[in-house]
C-alpha positions in Angstrom: 5.6 -54.9 0.2 9.4 -54.8 0.5 10.9 -52.4 3.3 11.6 -49.5 0.7 8.0 -49.6 -1.4 6.9 -49.2 2.4 9.3 -46.0 2.6 7.9 -44.7 -0.5 4.3 -45.0 0.8 5.3 -43.2 4.0 6.9 -40.6 1.9 3.7 -40.3 0.1 1.5 -39.8 2.7 4.2 -36.9 4.2 3.8 -35.2 0.9 -0.1 -35.1 0.7 0.2 -33.6 4.2 3.0 -31.1 2.7 0.4 -29.9 -0.3 -2.3 -29.8 2.2 -0.7 -27.4 4.3 0.5 -25.3 1.2 -2.6 -25.1 0.0 -4.3 -23.9 3.3 -1.7 -21.2 3.4 -2.0 -20.0 0.0 -6.1 -20.5 -0.5 -7.4 -20.6 3.1 -4.8 -18.1 5.0 -4.1 -16.5 2.0 -0.5 -15.5 3.2 1.2 -12.6 1.4 5.1 -12.6 1.1 6.6 -9.9 3.4 8.4 -7.3 1.3 9.9 -5.0 3.9 13.3 -5.1 3.8 13.7 -3.8 7.6 12.5 -7.3 8.5 15.3 -8.4 7.7 17.5 -6.8 9.9 18.5 -7.8 13.7 15.9 -7.3 16.0 17.8 -4.8 18.0 18.6 -2.4 14.8 15.2 -2.4 14.0 13.7 1.0 15.3 10.0 1.3 15.1 9.7 4.7 14.9 12.4 5.1 12.1 10.5 2.2 10.0 7.2 4.0 10.5 8.7 7.5 9.2 10.0 5.7 6.0 6.8 4.0 5.5 4.8 7.1 6.0 7.1 9.2 3.3 6.5 6.2 0.7 3.2 5.7 1.4 2.4 9.5 0.6 3.8 9.1 -2.7 3.1 5.4 -3.9 -0.4 6.1 -4.5 0.0 9.2 -6.1 0.3 10.0 -10.1 1.7 13.7 -10.8 1.4 15.0 -14.2 2.7 17.8 -15.9 1.1 18.9 -19.1 3.1 21.9 -20.8 3.5 24.3 -24.2 5.2 27.1 -24.7 2.3 29.0 -24.5 -0.5 28.8 -21.1 -3.7 28.4 -23.2 -2.1 25.6 -25.2 -1.0 24.0 -22.0 -4.5 24.6 -20.5 -6.3 22.9 -23.8 -3.6 19.9 -23.6 -4.5 19.6 -19.9 -8.1 19.6 -20.3 -7.8 16.7 -23.0 -5.6 14.7 -20.9 -8.3 15.4 -17.8 -11.3 14.3 -19.7 -10.1 10.7 -20.7 -9.4 9.8 -17.0 -12.7 11.7 -15.6 -14.9 8.8 -16.5 -12.2 6.4 -14.8 -12.5 8.1 -11.2 -12.8 4.7 -9.2 -9.6 4.0 -10.3 -7.6 7.3 -10.8 -9.2 10.2 -8.9 -7.9 13.3 -9.6 -7.0 15.7 -6.4 -8.3 19.1 -5.3 -6.9 21.3 -7.3 -6.6 25.5 -7.3 -10.1 25.8 -6.0 -9.6 24.1 -3.0 -6.9 26.9 -2.0 -9.4 29.5 -1.3 -10.6 27.6 1.6 -7.2 27.4 3.6 -7.0 30.8 4.8 -10.4 30.2 7.1 -8.2 27.8 9.0 -5.7 30.1 10.1 -8.0 33.5 11.1 -8.0 32.5 14.5 -4.5 32.7 14.8 -3.4 35.0 12.2 -1.3 37.6 14.6 1.0 34.4 15.8 1.9 33.3 12.4 4.7 35.6 11.4 7.5 34.8 8.7 10.9 34.5 9.5 12.1 37.6 7.6 9.7 39.9 9.5 10.3 38.3 13.0 14.1 39.3 12.4 13.1 42.8 11.0 10.6 43.3 14.1 13.8 42.8 16.4 16.2 45.1 14.4 14.1 47.6 12.2 12.8 51.2 13.6 9.4 51.7 14.4 9.1 54.5 12.0 9.7 51.7 9.0 6.7 49.5 10.0 4.4 52.6 10.1 5.5 53.7 6.6 4.9 50.0 5.6 1.3 50.1 6.7 0.7 53.3 5.2 1.8 51.9 1.7 -0.5 48.9 2.4 -3.4 51.1 3.5 -3.2 53.5 0.5 -1.3 51.6 -1.5 -3.5 49.5 -4.0 -7.0 51.4 -3.8 -5.9 55.2 -3.1 -7.6 55.3 0.2 -7.5 53.5 3.8 -9.8 50.5 3.8 -9.9 50.0 8.1 -12.3 47.3 7.8 -10.2 44.5 6.2 -7.0 46.4 6.8 -7.5 46.1 10.7 -7.0 42.0 10.2 -3.1 42.8 9.1 -2.2 46.4 9.0 1.5 45.5 8.8 1.4 42.7 6.6 2.7 40.2 9.0 0.3 37.4 7.9 0.5 38.0 4.6 4.2 38.0 4.7 4.1 34.4 6.3 1.8 33.5 3.8 4.2 34.5 1.0 6.8 32.3 2.8 4.2 29.1 2.8 3.6 29.7 -0.8 7.6 29.6 -1.5 7.9 26.0 -0.6 6.7 25.2 -3.8 7.1 26.8 -7.0 3.2 25.9 -8.1 1.1 28.4 -8.2 -3.2 28.9 -8.4 -3.9 30.4 -12.2 -7.1 30.6 -13.9 -8.4 27.7 -11.9 -5.6 25.5 -12.4 -2.3 24.8 -10.9 0.5 26.3 -12.7 4.2 25.8 -12.8 6.6 27.3 -15.0 10.1 26.5 -16.2 12.7 25.7 -19.1 10.7 27.7 -21.4 7.3 25.8 -21.0 4.3 26.6 -19.0 2.6 23.5 -17.4 -0.6 22.7 -15.5 -0.1 20.5 -12.5 -2.2 17.2 -12.9 -2.4 15.0 -9.3 -4.4 12.1 -8.9 -4.8 9.3 -6.4 -4.5 5.8 -7.6 -7.4 3.6 -5.4 -6.0 0.1 -5.4 -2.3 -0.5 -4.5 0.5 0.3 -7.0 2.1 -3.0 -6.9 -1.2 -4.9 -7.8 -1.4 -6.3 -11.2 -4.8 -5.3 -12.0 -4.3 -1.6 -10.9 -0.9 -1.8 -13.4 -2.9 -3.7 -16.1 -5.8 -1.1 -15.8 -4.0 2.3 -14.9 -1.1 2.6 -17.4 -3.0 2.0 -20.3 -5.3 4.8 -19.4 -2.5 7.4 -18.6 -1.1 6.5 -22.2 -4.5 7.0 -23.9 -4.7 10.4 -21.7 -1.1 11.2 -22.9 -2.1 10.7 -26.7 -5.3 12.9 -26.6 -3.4 15.8 -24.6 -1.1 15.4 -27.8 -3.7 15.3 -30.5 -5.2 18.2 -28.8 -1.9 20.1 -29.0 0.5 18.4 -30.9 3.6 20.2 -29.3 2.7 19.4 -25.9 4.8 17.7 -23.5 3.7 15.6 -21.2 5.9 14.4 -18.0 4.7 11.2 -15.7 5.7 10.2 -12.4 4.8 7.7 -10.1 5.0 4.5 -8.3 2.6 2.5 -10.4 4.6 3.2 -13.8 8.0 2.0 -12.6 6.0 -1.2 -10.8 4.4 -2.0 -14.5 8.2 -1.5 -16.6 9.2 -4.2 -14.1 6.4 -6.3 -14.4 6.7 -5.9 -18.2 10.3 -6.7 -18.3 10.1 -9.5 -15.6 7.2 -10.8 -18.2 9.3 -10.4 -21.0 12.5 -12.5 -19.5 10.2 -15.2 -17.8 9.2 -15.7 -21.9 12.4 -15.6 -23.3 14.9 -16.7 -20.7 12.5 -19.2 -18.4 10.8 -20.8 -22.0 14.5 -20.7 -23.6 15.8 -22.8 -20.8 13.3 -25.0 -20.2 13.1 -25.9 -23.9 16.9 -26.3 -23.7 17.0 -28.9 -21.0 14.2 -30.6 -22.4 16.0 -31.3 -25.6 19.1 -32.1 -23.5 17.4 -34.6 -21.4 16.0 -36.6 -24.5 19.3 -36.7 -26.0 20.4 -38.2 -23.2 17.7 -40.6 -21.8 15.5 -40.5 -25.1 12.3 -39.7 -22.7 10.8 -36.7 -21.1 10.2 -38.9 -18.0 13.3 -37.7 -16.0 12.3 -34.0 -16.3 9.0 -34.6 -14.8 10.5 -37.0 -11.9 13.1 -33.9 -10.9 10.6 -31.2 -11.5 8.6 -33.2 -9.1 11.6 -33.8 -6.6 12.2 -29.9 -6.9 8.5 -29.0 -6.1 8.4 -31.2 -2.9 11.4 -29.4 -2.0 9.4 -26.1 -2.0 6.3 -27.3 -0.3 8.3 -28.6 2.4 10.7 -25.6 2.8 7.6 -23.3 2.8 5.9 -25.2 5.5 8.7 -25.4 7.8 9.3 -21.9 7.6 6.0 -21.0 8.1 5.8 -23.3 11.5 9.4 -21.9 12.5 8.7 -18.2 11.5 5.1 -17.5 11.2 5.8 -15.5 8.1 8.0 -15.6 5.0 9.9 -13.1 3.1 10.0 -12.3 -0.7 13.4 -12.6 -0.9 13.6 -16.0 0.8 11.4 -17.0 -1.7 13.8 -15.8 -4.6 16.7 -16.9 -3.0 15.0 -20.7 -2.5 15.0 -21.0 -6.2 18.3 -21.9 -5.7 17.2 -25.5 -5.0 16.9 -25.9 -8.5 20.6 -25.8 -9.1 21.5 -28.2 -6.2 18.4 -30.4 -5.8 18.4 -31.4 -9.6 21.7 -32.9 -9.0 20.7 -36.0 -6.7 17.7 -37.2 -9.4 20.6 -36.7 -12.6 23.3 -38.7 -10.3 20.8 -41.3 -9.8 19.6 -41.2 -13.4 22.6 -41.5 -15.3 23.9 -44.4 -13.0 20.6 -46.1 -13.4 21.3 -45.2 -17.2 24.7 -47.4 -17.2 23.8 -50.0 -14.5 22.4 -52.6 -16.8 19.3 -54.8 -16.6 21.0 -57.1 -14.1 21.1 -54.4 -11.3 17.8 -53.2 -9.7 17.2 -49.8 -8.7 16.9 -50.5 -5.1 20.2 -52.2 -4.7 21.7 -49.2 -7.1 20.6 -46.8 -4.9 22.1 -48.4 -1.9 25.4 -48.0 -3.8 25.0 -44.8 -4.2 23.7 -43.5 -1.4 27.1 -42.6 0.4 27.9 -40.2 -2.6 24.2 -38.8 -2.2 24.3 -38.6 1.4 27.8 -36.4 1.1 26.3 -34.2 -1.6 23.4 -33.4 0.6 25.6 -32.9 3.6 28.1 -30.5 1.9 25.1 -28.7 0.8 23.2 -28.2 4.1 26.3 -27.2 5.6 26.6 -24.6 2.9 23.7 -23.3 3.5 23.1 -23.5 7.2 26.3 -21.4 7.4 24.0 -18.8 7.0 22.0 -19.5 10.5 25.2 -18.0 11.9 24.8 -14.6 10.6 23.2 -12.2 13.0 20.5 -11.4 9.8 16.9 -12.9 10.2 16.6 -12.7 6.8 19.5 -15.0 6.0 18.4 -17.2 8.8 15.2 -17.5 7.2 17.2 -18.2 4.0 19.3 -20.9 5.4 16.3 -22.7 6.5 14.2 -22.3 3.8 17.1 -23.8 1.5 18.4 -26.6 3.8 14.8 -28.0 4.5 14.0 -27.9 0.7 17.2 -29.9 -0.1 16.6 -32.4 2.4 12.7 -32.8 1.1 14.1 -33.0 -2.6 16.6 -35.5 -1.3 14.3 -37.5 0.5 12.0 -37.7 -2.7 14.8 -39.0 -4.7 15.9 -41.9 -2.4 12.2 -42.8 -1.6 10.2 -42.3 -4.9 13.1 -42.8 -7.9 13.7 -46.2 -7.1 10.0 -47.4 -7.3 9.6 -45.0 -10.4 12.7 -45.9 -12.7 13.5 -49.5 -13.2 16.0 -51.6 -15.3 15.4 -51.0 -18.9 13.2 -47.8 -18.2 15.9 -45.8 -19.9 17.7 -45.6 -22.9 21.2 -44.4 -24.0 20.8 -41.4 -26.2 23.2 -39.7 -29.0 24.0 -37.2 -26.3 25.0 -40.2 -23.7 26.9 -42.3 -26.3 29.1 -39.5 -27.5 29.7 -37.2 -24.2 31.0 -40.3 -21.9 34.1 -40.5 -23.8 35.3 -37.2 -23.4 36.4 -37.7 -19.8 39.1 -39.8 -20.5 40.8 -37.0 -22.9 40.7 -34.6 -20.5 43.7 -33.2 -19.3 44.5 -33.6 -15.5 46.5 -31.8 -13.1 50.4 -33.2 -12.6 53.8 -32.1 -11.9 54.2 -31.8 -15.4 56.3 -28.7 -16.4 53.2 -27.6 -19.0 50.8 -28.2 -16.3 52.5 -26.2 -13.6 53.1 -23.4 -16.1 49.6 -23.3 -17.3 48.3 -23.4 -13.4 51.1 -20.4 -12.8 49.6 -18.3 -15.6 46.2 -18.6 -14.2 47.3 -18.1 -10.9 48.6 -14.8 -12.1 45.6 -13.9 -13.7 43.4 -14.9 -11.0 45.4 -12.5 -8.5 45.8 -9.6 -10.9 41.7 -10.0 -11.5 40.9 -10.2 -7.7 43.1 -7.0 -7.3 41.0 -5.1 -9.5 38.0 -6.0 -8.1 36.4 -3.4 -6.3 32.7 -3.4 -4.4 29.7 -1.5 -5.1 26.9 -1.7 -2.6 24.8 1.5 -3.8 21.3 0.1 -4.2 20.8 2.7 -6.9 23.4 0.7 -8.9 20.2 -2.0 -8.9 17.7 0.6 -10.5 16.4 -1.1 -13.7 13.3 1.5 -14.8 13.5 2.5 -18.3 15.1 5.7 -19.2 12.2 7.6 -20.1 10.6 7.1 -16.6 13.7 7.9 -15.0 14.3 11.2 -17.1 10.6 12.1 -16.4 10.9 11.8 -12.8 14.3 13.9 -12.5 12.5 16.6 -14.7 9.4 16.3 -12.5 11.4 16.9 -9.6 13.2 19.3 -10.8 10.3 21.5 -12.0 8.3 21.1 -8.8 11.4 21.4 -6.4 9.9 18.1 -4.7 11.7 16.9 -1.8 13.2 13.1 -2.0 11.3 11.0 0.1 14.4 8.7 1.2 16.5 11.5 2.7 15.2 13.5 5.3 15.8 14.3 9.2 13.4 12.4 11.4 12.7 14.4 14.6 11.5 12.9 17.9 10.5 13.9 21.2 8.2 13.1 24.4 5.1 15.4 23.2 4.3 17.5 20.2 5.4 20.7 21.8 9.0 18.9 22.1 9.2 18.0 18.7 8.3 20.8 17.3 11.1 23.1 19.2 13.5 20.4 18.1 12.4 21.3 14.4 12.6 25.0 14.8 16.3 24.0 16.3 17.2 21.9 13.4 15.8 24.6 10.8 18.3 27.2 12.3 20.8 25.1 11.1 19.6 24.3 7.9 19.2 28.0 7.0 22.6 28.5 6.1 22.8 25.7 4.0 20.0 27.1 2.1 22.1 30.1 1.6 25.2 28.0 0.6 22.9 26.4 -1.8 23.6 22.7 -0.2 19.5 22.7 -0.5 17.0 24.9 -2.1 14.8 24.6 1.4 12.9 22.3 3.4 9.3 21.6 4.6 8.3 20.7 8.2 5.2 20.9 9.9 6.7 24.0 12.3 6.6 26.4 9.3 2.8 26.1 9.4 2.8 25.4 13.4 5.2 27.2 15.6 5.7 25.4 18.8 3.9 27.1 21.8 7.3 28.9 23.2 7.6 30.5 20.1 4.1 31.7 19.4 4.3 33.1 22.9 7.4 34.8 21.8 6.4 36.5 19.0 3.2 37.9 21.1 5.5 39.4 23.3 7.2 40.6 20.5 4.3 42.1 18.9 3.5 43.7 21.7 6.8 45.4 22.5 7.3 46.5 18.8 3.9 47.1 16.7 1.5 47.0 19.3 3.2 48.9 21.9 1.2 52.0 23.7 3.3 54.4 21.5 4.2 52.4 18.7 3.8 52.1 15.4 0.3 51.3 15.6 -0.5 54.3 17.6 1.6 56.6 15.0 -0.4 55.1 12.2 -3.5 55.8 13.6 -2.5 59.4 14.1 -1.3 59.1 10.5 -4.6 58.1 9.2 -6.8 60.3 11.3 -8.0 57.8 13.7 -8.8 58.4 17.4 -7.5 56.3 20.5 -10.6 54.2 20.2 -9.6 52.9 17.0 -6.3 52.1 18.2 -8.0 50.2 21.3 -10.3 48.0 19.0 -7.3 47.0 16.3 -5.2 45.8 19.3 -8.0 44.1 20.7 -8.8 42.8 17.1 -5.2 41.5 16.6 -5.1 40.0 19.9 -8.3 38.5 19.3 -6.7 36.7 16.4 -3.8 35.1 18.8 -5.2 31.9 19.5 -2.5 29.5 19.9 -2.4 26.8 16.9 -1.4 23.3 17.6 -0.5 20.6 15.6 -3.4 19.0 16.2 -5.8 21.8 15.1 -3.9 22.5 11.7 -4.0 18.7 10.8 -8.1 19.1 10.6 -7.5 21.9 8.0 -7.9 21.6 4.4 -4.5 23.1 3.9 -2.8 20.5 5.9 -3.0 18.0 3.5 0.0 18.0 1.5 1.9 18.0 4.6 0.2 15.6 6.7 3.2 13.0 5.8 5.4 14.8 7.6 3.7 14.5 11.0 3.8 10.9 12.7 2.7 11.7 16.1 2.8 9.2 18.5 4.6 6.2 17.6 5.0 3.3 20.5 4.9 6.5 23.2 7.4 8.7 21.0 6.3 11.8 19.0 7.9 12.0 16.1 7.7 14.2 12.8 9.8 14.6 9.7 11.8 17.8 8.2 12.2 16.9 4.3 14.5 18.6 1.9 14.2 20.2 -1.1 16.7 20.8 -4.3 18.8 18.3 -2.4 22.3 17.4 -4.0 24.0 14.2 -3.8 27.4 15.8 -2.6 25.7 17.7 0.1 24.8 14.4 2.1 27.7 14.8 4.1 27.2 18.5 5.5 23.5 17.7 6.1 24.3 14.8 8.0 26.8 16.9 10.1 23.8 19.1 10.8 21.7 16.9 13.0 25.1 16.4 15.1 24.6 17.5 18.6 20.9 18.0 18.0 18.7 15.9 20.9 16.1 13.9 19.5 17.1 14.8 15.5 18.5 12.0 13.4 19.7 12.1 9.6 18.1 9.2 7.8 19.6 8.5 4.5 17.3 5.4 3.0 19.3 4.9 0.0 22.3 4.8 2.2 21.3 2.8 4.9 19.7 0.0 2.7 23.1 0.3 0.6 24.7 -0.2 3.8 22.4 -3.3 4.6 23.7 -4.8 1.5 27.4 -4.1 2.3 27.1 -6.2 5.7 25.1 -8.7 4.2 27.9 -9.0 1.4 30.8 -9.3 4.1 28.7 -11.5 6.2 28.3 -13.9 3.1 31.7 -13.8 2.2 33.0 -15.1 5.3 30.0 -17.6 5.4 31.2 -18.9 2.0 34.6 -19.3 3.6 33.6 -20.8 6.5 31.3 -23.0 4.9 34.1 -24.4 2.6 36.2 -25.5 6.1 33.0 -27.2 7.1 32.7 -29.2 4.1 36.3 -30.4 4.1 36.3 -31.3 7.4 32.4 -33.4 6.6 34.3 -35.0 3.3 37.6 -35.7 5.1 36.5 -39.2 6.5 35.3 -40.7 3.5 38.0 -39.4 0.7 41.2 -38.7 2.9 43.8 -37.4 0.8 41.5 -36.9 -1.6 39.1 -34.4 -0.1 41.0 -31.6 -1.8 40.1 -32.6 -5.1 36.6 -32.4 -4.2 36.8 -29.1 -3.4 39.5 -27.6 -5.5 37.1 -27.4 -8.7 34.9 -25.4 -6.9 37.5 -23.1 -5.2 39.1 -22.5 -8.5 36.3 -21.7 -10.4 35.1 -19.1 -7.9 38.4 -17.4 -7.6 38.6 -17.5 -11.6 34.9 -16.0 -11.7 36.2 -13.3 -9.3 39.0 -12.4 -11.5 37.3 -11.9 -14.5 34.8 -9.6 -13.0 37.4 -7.5 -11.6 39.6 -7.6 -15.3 35.4 -6.8 -16.8 35.9 -3.6 -14.6 32.8 -4.9 -12.7 32.4 -4.4 -9.0 31.4 -7.1 -6.3 27.9 -6.9 -5.1 25.9 -9.2 -2.7 24.4 -10.9 -5.6 27.6 -12.3 -6.8 28.4 -13.6 -3.1 25.0 -15.2 -3.1 26.0 -16.9 -6.4 29.3 -18.0 -5.2 27.2 -19.5 -1.9 24.9 -21.3 -4.7 28.2 -22.5 -6.8 29.6 -24.1 -3.6 26.3 -26.4 -3.4 26.7 -27.1 -7.2 30.3 -27.5 -7.5 30.7 -29.7 -4.3 28.3 -32.0 -5.6 30.3 -32.3 -9.2 33.5 -32.7 -7.0 32.0 -35.9 -5.4 30.5 -37.3 -8.5 33.7 -37.6 -10.1 35.5 -38.9 -7.0 33.3 -41.7 -6.1 33.3 -43.8 -9.1 36.9 -43.4 -9.6 37.7 -47.3 -9.0 35.7 -48.2 -11.9 36.3 -45.2 -14.5 32.6 -45.0 -14.7 31.3 -42.6 -17.2 28.2 -41.8 -15.6 29.1 -39.4 -12.9 31.0 -37.5 -15.9 27.4 -37.5 -17.3 25.7 -36.6 -14.3 27.9 -33.8 -14.1 27.3 -32.6 -17.8 23.9 -32.7 -17.4 23.7 -31.0 -13.9 26.0 -28.3 -15.6 24.1 -27.6 -18.5 20.7 -27.2 -16.8 22.3 -24.7 -14.3 23.7 -22.6 -17.1 20.4 -22.8 -18.9 18.3 -22.2 -16.0 20.7 -19.6 -14.2 23.3 -18.5 -15.9 20.9 -17.1 -18.5 20.0 -14.5 -16.1 22.9 -12.9 -17.3 20.7 -11.3 -19.9 18.3 -10.1 -17.6 17.5 -6.6 -17.8 17.3 -6.5 -13.7 20.8 -5.7 -12.4 20.3 -8.1 -9.4 19.5 -10.7 -11.2 22.4 -10.1 -14.1 24.8 -10.1 -11.3 23.7 -13.4 -9.9 23.2 -15.0 -13.5 26.8 -14.0 -15.0 28.4 -15.5 -11.7 26.6 -18.6 -11.9 27.6 -18.6 -16.1 31.0 -17.9 -15.5 31.6 -20.0 -12.3 29.5 -23.3 -13.2 30.9 -23.5 -16.6 34.5 -23.3 -14.9 33.9 -26.0 -12.4 32.1 -28.1 -15.1 35.5 -27.8 -16.9 37.8 -28.1 -14.0 36.1 -31.2 -12.1 37.6 -33.8 -14.5 40.7 -32.4 -13.8 41.2 -33.5 -10.7 40.0 -37.0 -11.2 42.4 -39.5 -10.7 41.0 -43.2 -11.9 42.4 -46.3 -10.4 44.6 -47.4 -13.2 46.0 -43.7 -13.6 47.4 -44.3 -10.1 49.5 -46.9 -11.2 50.3 -45.6 -14.5 51.3 -41.8 -13.9 52.4 -42.4 -9.8 53.7 -38.4 -10.0 50.2 -37.3 -10.6 48.9 -35.1 -7.5 
């Protein structure tokens, strides 16, 4: 048995171990890729309380489906809503209807023991400023106004209407009102029935999307059949997730299958066999298995974005196999594959080294996510490279491949390709390209806004915006995070924040806010209110005593009423409120104890994007209060990733240059120049097209470095022989990369489109530029002026 055959068998054993480990991870351990973007941040930047607050806000909305069924007239809206609900009612195990207006009847019961302490903000200010006589007149109006005579029984519970005023303030936090046993909201010339459902499985589960969305569509159709003019507005994470899934499936079928078909045709036209495709896919697959195993062993987890970025292995790992196969095609029967490999090994080794240097540059950044991507990509390339070196010489022997039509026609092009030189026409063309590149790069701006990556269908976006406007719903991604050493301190800090927000409500920056302290005043505030009541309406000779005289009641009634109201002044706590039915819509605002810190959320209604700077300043100087702009935060993370990746790309060029210098010496710049020129021209084209630079453009430039350096090495390795094999390898690799990555430019997902467009432009430019910097041996004597 030859040494190389023993090497191939040893590698087969390693591959079996990798396959077994991956089978255990996916089938036995049932690992799930991590999707939390905060997990990509440095450990020092991850705030457990902040992370919990965002999860709390998102989870509260993630499983809900909110539906507005509207018509010009209320009876029509009710009839359409009944038809909608009738379709979903048999499927309560999937979409369960939330409690409606009937459940609101029990809300007041939980507040009865605390009613005296629950005073609205406007009434509290009036108690401090209004004369006693006004309170007496207000109580008399309540006693006689509605029914023409005093009702001293229930009237005694709230003679001055303070608790009723507080309840009206709470009702003002939402435009939704009970009406005819339903939840009603009006606006924009229509009257709507509000229906809310809770999705039992995860909104991101494919089965949930497959079952729930057609059911909701059927319900909407039923509502329109019942009332043809009915309007159905739906919003929910499951709808957006299902739309993204459908888009991904469509793109996989069109772009994925189209690119695969193109690669198969190219390979057949080159080698007159599909066996090379199988071998290259095998090498890439083993690269994925090895990368996943190493990452799991090192980090104990795998992030979804790491797997997505790991797809770049396809663009680089295929080069190793194609380089060997193209040389095998042109070597002839006299040279066996093992000897051929020895001749190609220096070039293959340098392509691996250059790519690993580029990817491992990511490991120098402070972002764990980029370090994971670096390890995954570098390990994947090593495993794919080893597969080519260990197995390809054993599986592809002399005479296995035949030269196809494409190989015969394409190979001769390189001899007629223009070369970079000091001739005036060439220098003029280079100067023109440099001027275009300078203008384009100068016009290139940056855009890290996460919203620019949104790809939901326009109908869903319109429905989401309209529903938010009608319901005056708060945004789950911009809010205040309030922390304290205890529940009481959190409530006090919420109240301090609300005093700063009230002027912003008056100015129209926001329409209101939602906070648990709206329902549960701090113990300090409750004590202050009781003292205020004792000093005003409950004073010995105050409005209550005057009211009794006006009603003809005696001192015993005054004493009994005062005692009754004091008896309904039991302090209300956050824990007690959260156990009541009334707390259900607001529980997401209370985080409780998180890692020893008590925390809550103050959500904003009717927030305008232009108001964000003012809202951020409102938290300044308030201890324990933090403005959270999750959209801005994630956008900032993307911006920092983009900046770090840009620096890494530049550093990778320098390291690759140093790695190639010992072998190529004065020709090293020729290896890197095609990729560098293509990268700059790609950025220039993006700038001239009016596009903005994003993280995904820079990630594509990182991949382009790995791909382009391979092309430069291939073209420089065989300069002495002037062989067409490296040019054929470059052409096949570039065409495959364009089909597998460049077609992503057609994607409807903005991030993939940005990545694909960069790869499309960059790969095509490297492909065209690589021969321009090649000087074969005979040209060195014929054209000494060539540089």
